[in-house]
C-alpha positions as CSV (number, residue, x, y, z in Angstrom):
1,M,-16.4,-9.2,25.5
2,T,-13.4,-6.9,24.5
3,Q,-13.9,-3.2,24.8
4,T,-12.0,-1.1,22.3
5,T,-12.0,2.2,20.5
6,A,-13.2,2.9,17.0
7,R,-12.2,6.2,15.4
8,I,-12.3,8.4,12.3
9,K,-10.9,11.7,11.3
10,K,-13.1,14.3,9.6
11,I,-12.8,18.0,9.1
12,G,-9.3,17.6,10.5
13,K,-10.6,16.5,13.9
14,P,-10.8,13.0,15.6
15,F,-14.0,11.4,16.5
16,E,-14.0,8.3,18.7
17,I,-16.5,5.8,20.2
18,M,-16.2,3.0,22.8
19,V,-17.3,-0.3,21.3
20,D,-17.4,-4.1,21.8
21,M,-14.7,-5.2,19.4
22,D,-16.4,-8.4,18.2
23,L,-19.8,-6.8,17.7
24,A,-18.3,-3.9,15.9
25,L,-16.4,-6.1,13.6
26,K,-19.6,-8.1,12.8
27,Y,-21.4,-4.9,12.0
28,R,-18.6,-3.8,9.7
29,R,-18.7,-7.2,7.9
30,G,-22.4,-6.8,7.4
31,E,-23.2,-9.8,9.7
32,S,-25.2,-7.6,12.0
33,K,-27.6,-4.6,11.5
34,S,-27.7,-3.6,15.1
35,V,-25.7,-0.8,16.7
36,D,-25.5,-2.7,20.0
37,F,-21.7,-2.6,19.6
38,L,-21.7,0.8,21.4
39,E,-20.5,0.5,25.0
40,I,-21.1,4.2,25.8
41,D,-23.7,6.3,23.9
42,K,-21.4,9.2,23.4
43,I,-19.1,10.5,20.6
44,F,-15.7,11.6,21.9
45,S,-12.9,13.7,20.6
46,D,-10.6,11.7,23.0
47,A,-12.2,8.6,24.5
48,K,-9.3,7.9,26.9
49,K,-9.6,11.4,28.5
50,G,-13.4,11.3,28.3
51,Q,-13.6,14.4,26.2
52,H,-16.9,14.7,24.3
53,A,-16.9,15.9,20.7
54,P,-18.7,19.3,20.5
55,E,-22.1,19.3,18.9
56,K,-21.1,21.8,16.3
57,D,-18.2,19.6,15.2
58,L,-20.6,16.6,14.9
59,M,-23.0,18.6,12.7
60,E,-20.1,19.8,10.5
61,A,-18.5,16.4,10.1
62,F,-21.6,14.1,10.0
63,K,-24.6,16.4,9.3
64,T,-26.3,15.0,12.4
65,E,-26.0,14.7,16.2
66,D,-27.6,11.3,16.3
67,V,-25.2,9.0,18.2
68,N,-26.3,5.8,16.5
69,E,-26.0,7.2,13.0
70,I,-22.6,8.7,13.7
71,A,-21.4,5.5,15.3
72,S,-22.5,3.5,12.3
73,K,-20.5,5.7,10.0
74,I,-17.4,5.5,12.2
75,I,-17.6,1.7,12.2
76,R,-18.1,1.5,8.4
77,E,-15.6,4.1,7.3
78,G,-13.2,4.4,10.2
79,E,-10.7,2.3,12.1
80,I,-11.5,-0.3,14.7
81,L,-8.6,-0.9,17.1
82,V,-8.2,-4.6,17.5
83,T,-6.2,-6.6,20.0
84,Q,-2.9,-8.4,19.1
85,E,-4.7,-11.7,19.8
86,H,-7.4,-10.8,17.2
87,R,-4.7,-9.8,14.7
88,S,-2.8,-13.1,15.3
89,A,-6.0,-15.1,14.8
90,E,-6.9,-13.3,11.6
91,Q,-3.3,-13.9,10.3
92,E,-3.5,-17.6,11.1
93,Q,-6.8,-17.9,9.3
94,K,-5.5,-16.1,6.2
95,V,-2.4,-18.4,6.1
96,K,-4.7,-21.4,6.3
97,Q,-6.7,-20.1,3.4
98,V,-3.6,-19.6,1.3
99,I,-2.3,-23.1,2.1
100,D,-5.7,-24.6,1.2
101,F,-5.9,-22.6,-2.0
102,L,-2.4,-23.6,-3.1
103,S,-2.8,-27.3,-2.2
104,R,-5.9,-27.4,-4.5
105,N,-4.7,-25.2,-7.3
106,S,-0.9,-25.5,-7.6
107,M,1.5,-28.1,-8.7
108,D,5.2,-29.0,-9.1
109,P,5.8,-28.1,-12.8
110,H,8.5,-30.7,-13.0
111,T,6.3,-33.7,-11.9
112,G,2.8,-32.3,-12.5
113,R,1.9,-33.4,-9.0
114,P,0.2,-31.2,-6.4
115,H,2.1,-30.0,-3.4
116,T,0.9,-31.3,0.0
117,P,-0.4,-28.7,2.5
118,E,2.5,-29.6,4.8
119,R,5.0,-28.8,2.1
120,I,3.4,-25.5,1.2
121,K,3.2,-24.5,4.9
122,S,6.9,-25.3,5.3
123,A,7.7,-23.2,2.2
124,I,5.7,-20.3,3.5
125,N,7.6,-20.4,6.8
126,E,11.0,-20.8,5.1
127,S,10.4,-18.0,2.6
128,G,9.1,-15.6,5.1
129,V,6.5,-14.4,2.6
130,N,4.2,-11.7,4.0
131,I,0.7,-12.9,3.7
132,K,-1.6,-9.9,4.1
133,N,-5.2,-9.7,5.3
134,L,-6.4,-9.2,1.8
135,P,-8.3,-11.3,-0.7
136,I,-6.2,-14.1,-2.1
137,E,-6.5,-12.9,-5.7
138,Q,-4.8,-9.6,-4.8
139,Q,-1.7,-11.2,-3.5
140,I,-1.4,-14.7,-5.0
141,N,1.2,-13.7,-7.7
142,E,3.4,-12.2,-5.0
143,I,3.1,-15.3,-2.8
144,I,3.9,-17.6,-5.7
145,E,6.9,-15.5,-6.6
146,E,8.3,-15.9,-3.1
147,L,7.5,-19.5,-2.7
148,S,9.1,-20.4,-6.0
149,K,12.4,-19.4,-4.5
150,I,12.0,-22.4,-2.1
151,I,10.0,-25.0,-4.1
152,P,9.1,-25.4,-7.8
153,I,5.5,-24.3,-7.9
154,K,3.0,-23.2,-10.6
155,L,-0.6,-22.3,-10.5
156,E,-3.1,-24.2,-12.6
157,M,-4.5,-21.4,-14.9
158,K,-7.4,-21.0,-17.2
159,K,-7.1,-18.7,-20.3
160,I,-10.2,-16.9,-21.2
161,K,-11.2,-14.4,-24.0
162,I,-13.8,-11.9,-22.8
163,V,-15.7,-9.2,-24.8
164,I,-17.2,-6.6,-22.5
165,P,-19.8,-4.1,-23.8
166,A,-18.6,-0.5,-23.9
167,I,-21.2,0.5,-21.3
168,Y,-19.6,-1.7,-18.6
169,T,-15.9,-1.4,-19.5
170,G,-15.2,1.3,-16.9
171,K,-16.7,-0.6,-14.0
172,S,-15.3,-4.0,-14.9
173,Y,-11.8,-3.0,-16.0
174,G,-10.4,-3.3,-12.5
175,V,-11.7,-6.8,-12.2
176,V,-10.1,-8.1,-15.5
177,N,-7.0,-6.0,-15.6
178,Q,-5.2,-7.8,-12.8
179,Y,-5.3,-11.0,-14.9
180,K,-4.7,-9.4,-18.3
181,E,-2.5,-10.9,-21.0
182,S,-3.6,-8.7,-23.8
183,E,-6.4,-6.3,-24.7
184,D,-8.0,-4.8,-27.8
185,W,-10.4,-1.8,-27.7
186,R,-12.9,-2.0,-30.5
187,N,-14.2,1.0,-32.5
188,N,-17.5,0.8,-30.8
189,G,-15.9,1.0,-27.4
190,D,-16.2,-2.7,-26.5
191,L,-13.2,-4.3,-24.9
192,E,-11.8,-7.6,-26.0
193,I,-9.4,-8.9,-23.4
194,I,-7.5,-12.2,-22.9
195,I,-6.8,-13.1,-19.3
196,K,-5.3,-15.9,-17.2
197,V,-7.1,-16.7,-14.0
198,P,-6.1,-19.3,-11.4
199,S,-8.5,-22.2,-11.7
200,G,-9.5,-21.9,-8.1
201,L,-10.6,-18.3,-8.5
202,I,-12.5,-18.8,-11.8
203,M,-16.1,-19.1,-10.3
204,E,-15.5,-16.1,-8.0
205,F,-14.2,-14.1,-11.0
206,Y,-17.2,-15.0,-13.2
207,D,-19.5,-14.0,-10.3
208,K,-17.9,-10.6,-10.0
209,L,-17.8,-10.0,-13.8
210,N,-21.4,-11.1,-14.3
211,S,-22.6,-8.9,-11.4
212,I,-21.0,-5.8,-12.9
213,T,-22.0,-6.5,-16.6
214,H,-25.4,-8.0,-15.7
215,G,-24.3,-11.2,-17.6
216,S,-23.7,-9.3,-20.9
217,A,-20.0,-10.1,-21.1
218,V,-19.2,-12.8,-23.6
219,T,-16.6,-15.3,-22.4
220,E,-14.7,-18.1,-24.1
221,E,-12.3,-20.5,-22.5
222,M,-9.1,-20.9,-24.7
223,K,-6.7,-23.7,-24.9
224,E,-3.1,-23.0,-24.2
């Protein structure tokens, strides 16, 4: 058990709680519904000094004085202070995910052969690329750009034409725009867009798109 602080700033004032770090992180990830992460059933303005937040501030910031309800909001919306050991473990896991993804979805464009995990790991270390604790799709282009300075590397891509009904273009644009090659807005408001997605992300991409458009987007895989 590792005790730590979770905090948030509202109405220009700090609010803090003392929590079990692992249980709080599970709650934030949706792996637990219980607020048993609380170590002390109090809301503080400064946990280290033991200063309790005034009730009037709690009402103004959270519209309630209920400790569990406020603690839930702090965990979901605020910051959980994690140990260096935890940050290192998270970083190591993210690097492993990137190596696994690239070993399955990239190749040497000169030979057409995949790179081994060991070669990719070596290139990551040599390039010093900053692998962030973010979804792979949000940083893979940046990672490839840095690794290509060390080894010849290219992602296997799928080219897809998508027609998104006008009613869903606003919600889905952020999903498709990061992979966009070209787009054409039709007179009725529908969006026809051509994208290139790494092969290893295609199923996850389809899941996101279909969830937003309720399966109404029309997709067609195109040959290069």
